[in-house]
N, C-alpha and C positions, 0 to 999 in steps of 0.2 A: 580526765582519767590518767593521762600520762604523768601529770604533776603528782597526783595521789600515789601512783605506782612508784615513782621515784622516791617519794617520802617514805614508802614502805622499805625501800632498799637502803635508805641513807639516814637522814636526820630524825625521823620519827619512828625508827625501827623498834626501839624499846617500848614506846607507847603502844604500838600495834601488838607487840608480843604480850603485853599485859591484857589485851582484849581477847586473846585466844583462850577459850575455856579449858579448864583443867581436864575435862572429860574427853576433849578432842584427841583422837588417837595418834596424831602426828606431832612431832616436835614443834614448839611454838615458833622458833626462829625459822625453821623450814617452811612452816605455814605462811608466815609473814613474807618471806622471800618469794614463795610461789605466788601468793596473791598479788604481790607487787609486780612481778613479771607479767602476770595476767592483766593487771590494770594498765601497765605500759602498753601491752599488746592491743588491748581494746581501744585505748586512746589513739594509738597510731593507726589502727585499722579503720576507725571512724574517719580519720583524716585522709588516709591514703587509698582507701577502697570504696569510693562513693557508689560504685555499682553493687557492692555487697553490703551497703549500709543497713538494709532490712535484716539480714541474717546476723550482722554484727550487733545491731540494736537488740535483737531477740536474745542473743548469747549473753550480752551484757546484762540484760534484765534477769536472765536465769542466774547469772553470777551473783547479782544482788539478792536474789531469793535464796541462793545457796548459803550466803554468808549471814543471813538474817538470824539463824539460831545462835550465832556468836554474839549478836547484839542483845538477844533475849537473855543469854547466859550472863552477859555483863550486868544487866539489870537484876536478875535473880540472885547472882552471887555477890552483888554490890562492889564490883571491881571498878576502881577509879582509874581513868585514863583520859587524856585529852580534855581535862577540865570537867569531866563528867563525874563529879565527886559527891553527888547526892542522888538519892533514889528518884527525886523529881526530875533532875537533869537526865538521868539514864532512861527514865520512862519517856520523856519528851523525845529523846533520840530515836526511840523505836518508831515514832510517827514520821521520822525523816526517811526511813527506808522505802516506804511506798512512793514517796516523792522521787527518790533516786530511780526506782523501777520505772515510774512513769516517764522520767526524763530520758532514760535509756531507750524506751520504746519510741518516744518522740524523736530522739536523735536518729533512730532507725527508720523514720518516716511512717511510723505506726501511731494511730490508725492512718490509713492512706488518706492523703490530702488531695483535694481536687487540683488538677493542673490548671494553670492560668494561661 
């Protein structure tokens, strides 16, 4: 997450701006910078706050749910970014979002795993 967040703030900023839907009410650059800061924060929180990992995992999963409409818009609007330059690639990308949500929950220790 931290690396993804840093990429929002630096070398991939333009690619992420292209993914912000035209209908989104905030400036694309502001949105990318804000989501980058959030991702850096989530990554650091997962590493630095092990006692809070459940809440951080839930918050990260909610973040992934919140940005999913942008992924849908990229498919519907046919926006090319990050090599997603065909409808098939953009459609397949949509199936990656539930994987990210599940990974965030898993990183948060959810569902609860039996202690050994």
